[in-house]
Steps between C-alpha positions, in 0.01 A plus 500: 500500500386616840147559375476145353626349820250691707207394274606134521521519883155662512349237272662217717359664822151505361517139386618393845213690668232357259634146541481519877137634492389252232644180642514563873225315707558738797309821569594818304660657806739217536574507132587872514732427807677245294551742209666773720831333548520434122437871439772603749755301311437719185728804473268713299156587641234518227180706518289214349573282800377774725171537316438127473167408656470174704297231323168415639424131580183352350277321759476128469169377347262376762308183427145476612467262795255219424240427774550176696180307450419256786501128397147442641328749269420215254300334781331820640418659160474203250241695296771744378677217313364451134333182374775248410312396183672641203181550300358730772809720539481874407758726658293822451188362651697353790671836584162688476337240728777538759435878506133441544560252783725755684229775461248262650731408783533873586119514542450184701720306736565150360688319775727196473318165492558142393298184435383391845464861638162582663371816346195741508401694185261787508348580152216716368176306443187684373275221624631512866340698781787746540608475136812313620566136585777342706615137450745321720668185390827314433680560175505167317656619170681792335560508136529702171716817460471869436156672538336161461652354822247350736458294818233278640375506863307205655293479818223279635189710597194327643647154410530599136840542328528847333775622274543847352744591216646846528709686248784664681488830313122516475390864553186373703729364780510759788720332754716186536590374836732222603376346815761227534811502268623156453597245234407140429687200369329494169469755214120488498246371750221378274490178700323690780187452292508125580642552849301520831318830550704600811807555286318769300287665766600842626311757711385800314587723797855361529754758620824553322813332636797736473838363402815654638671726247797321334384158616489218241161384368400194685420167312194321634590125459149381583377186316124505420279192519299434184152351495433162336489470120367614254719809471497792258835419378746204504707638791727187511661605178602844613773419761332721773690568818214641703261204489524227762266214411511454114625137529202420723249536221697381188526141367764318312330587171528872584864462584577319176314759290683771687842336425412495130439868463794605714793683331801486723721619232343849481699622798822453291348669191669836497331626186163446642601688812647778276169528304283510804698764698651842454883514489660649806669775299167620363344484847771739624436740221121507574535549863774756473247706300245495771718463809504876591130531503438170687757585757349848581153334527642243747651773713172699493307185605737447790441855622123455480529184696691670778240774515227247538676307770592810695274565796504859627538503876219645707549808691569432865288669768 
């Protein structure tokens, strides 16, 4: 009788100890301290309780922290976004192209620029005197995506308008400089072809204008003056914000024809906007993939910029 009573007490003590360890949310030391008063109330001391080992707590699973992608990446690096046309989509090709673009950016510094920025591009030219050529101009367009992304520079040299189309990831490009970082009111500046020459003329020896770190990109709200008709395109149909005198050279018949082709309902067409853009969720996935590399390149670019601006003091006599 006494043996069965001792065995039942031993079994009850073990159950109490296991229940405290299994369901207590406090540390194991506190759980052991709670179990001591319960053991003191027992009349018979059992050797199994003395040999019981404290349970080890399993560490909580740690979730990987996702990088916080800046919201302006889709304006700084638009070439990383895939083509919105469904027939041109290929996830494997897009991923491989992003890896190639990152490798190219490790070899050459491709700074931030927009349509309206004044740039200088140095590229290899086998027909030039020093095997390299440098062209200074204003960026009038930036289009395409992936390794095929390109931009167009325009300048007026010797009273002749010149435009050069560069592919952003062309291996023949040796250096890309942004002499003046700014934006314009329109998405492209093709109307500079019909504007007065002074709006597209820039000195080849123009020095770079440095923008303070962290300052917002300025928007140049200048309105250019067009030359009289004929024009290369019908600019009155494009709702341009950077042109000052379109109404000066168009007649009533031009206004009526422009009203006939206008489509004011397109700004309410959500399906057209969806088909012509990349969803925001997919943009976040793309930039989260390349954010670490791009951020490290930006930090390295800032360090190099500080080294160039630092002037070593001369030794005093």
